[in-house]
C-alpha positions, 0 to 999 in steps of 0.5 A, spaced: 372 221 392 369 214 392 362 213 390 358 209 396 351 208 392 355 205 387 353 198 386 353 191 382 347 188 382 346 180 381 340 177 381 341 174 388 347 179 391 349 187 392 357 189 390 358 195 393 365 199 397 366 198 404 366 204 408 371 206 413 366 210 417 362 204 419 364 199 424 359 194 422 363 193 416 371 193 420 366 188 424 365 184 418 371 183 415 374 181 422 369 175 422 371 173 415 378 174 416 379 169 422 374 164 421 378 157 420 377 156 413 379 163 411 386 162 415 387 155 412 386 158 405 390 164 406 396 159 406 401 165 409 399 169 402 395 174 407 395 176 414 389 177 418 387 184 420 384 181 428 381 187 431 376 193 429 381 198 428 385 193 424 380 192 419 378 200 418 385 202 416 385 196 412 378 198 409 381 206 409 389 204 404 383 200 400 380 207 399 385 210 398 388 206 392 380 205 388 381 209 382 374 211 380 375 210 374 378 203 374 374 201 379 379 196 381 378 194 389 375 191 395 367 189 394 363 188 399 359 182 398 351 182 400 345 178 400 338 183 398 333 182 402 327 181 399 322 188 401 316 186 405 310 187 400 310 185 393 311 191 388 314 196 394 320 200 392 325 202 397 327 209 394 332 210 400 340 210 397 344 204 397 349 206 401 344 206 406 339 201 404 346 195 403 345 196 411 339 192 411 342 186 407 346 180 410 354 181 409 357 174 406 363 176 403 367 179 399 369 180 392 376 183 389 379 186 383 386 189 384 392 190 379 399 188 381 404 190 376 409 184 375 416 183 373 416 182 365 408 181 364 403 185 362 400 190 368 394 185 370 387 185 374 387 178 379 380 176 382 380 175 389 373 173 393 372 170 400 366 168 404 362 166 410 363 159 412 355 159 413 354 162 406 358 157 402 356 151 397 350 155 395 354 159 388 354 166 391 362 166 391 360 164 383 356 169 382 359 175 385 365 174 382 361 173 375 358 179 377 364 183 377 367 180 371 362 182 367 362 189 369 369 189 368 368 186 362 363 190 359 363 197 362 371 197 362 373 194 357 377 189 361 379 182 357 385 180 361 385 177 368 388 174 373 387 169 379 392 167 385 389 160 389 393 156 394 394 150 391 390 145 396 384 150 396 379 145 391 373 149 393 377 155 389 380 151 384 373 149 382 370 156 382 376 158 377 374 153 372 367 155 372 370 162 371 373 159 365 380 160 368 385 157 364 391 153 370 398 157 369 401 152 374 404 153 380 408 160 380 413 164 386 410 170 388 414 176 391 411 181 394 404 177 397 407 177 404 409 182 410 415 180 411 417 179 404 418 171 403 416 167 396 409 164 396 407 158 391 399 160 389 397 156 383 397 161 378 390 162 374 389 166 367 382 168 364 383 170 356 390 172 358 395 174 351 403 171 352 406 167 358 407 167 366 414 168 368 416 162 373 417 167 378 413 173 379 414 179 383 410 184 385 414 191 383 414 197 389 408 200 392 404 194 389 
């Protein structure tokens, strides 16, 4: 059972779970995944959900995959709104309060089981174009990595980035990830074709194979 009041706070942001029952969450994903920069950055790795109901089904699938003990999944990035009066304290539950914040992006931590490699979580992120260039993605990713390291005890992470996505490459470097080179990856597209993202690692023990294949169901 997902706790929609769960959240991770950073100085400017709140990370929380998506709720498929909320149209605002579904509409936000449509806006995020169909903006030009997202389509370019995906490079065939992801198929955008272009309607509210498609986004809702995606959130439902994501919600079903979230394991309470591991915390792996997709998180909504919201920009906190200052309270109207200094020292005020809003007593509403987070699930209600976050709806007063500005939705600006997503950050994900997913586990994919690769052949001949350890089971490692990979970090992903995306922002609305209007909020890029302000350090929000780095702040959100830093907060999520800190949560997994300090609370969940996770020490090894992966990142898959389009080779031409200079902004994401720069962010991986800021986060302390190491470039592992371009890898052929199977299982990221609906038609089963291979894509070749630039792979990054943080704290990885061992090496990635030249061809990375996702196991069925992941």
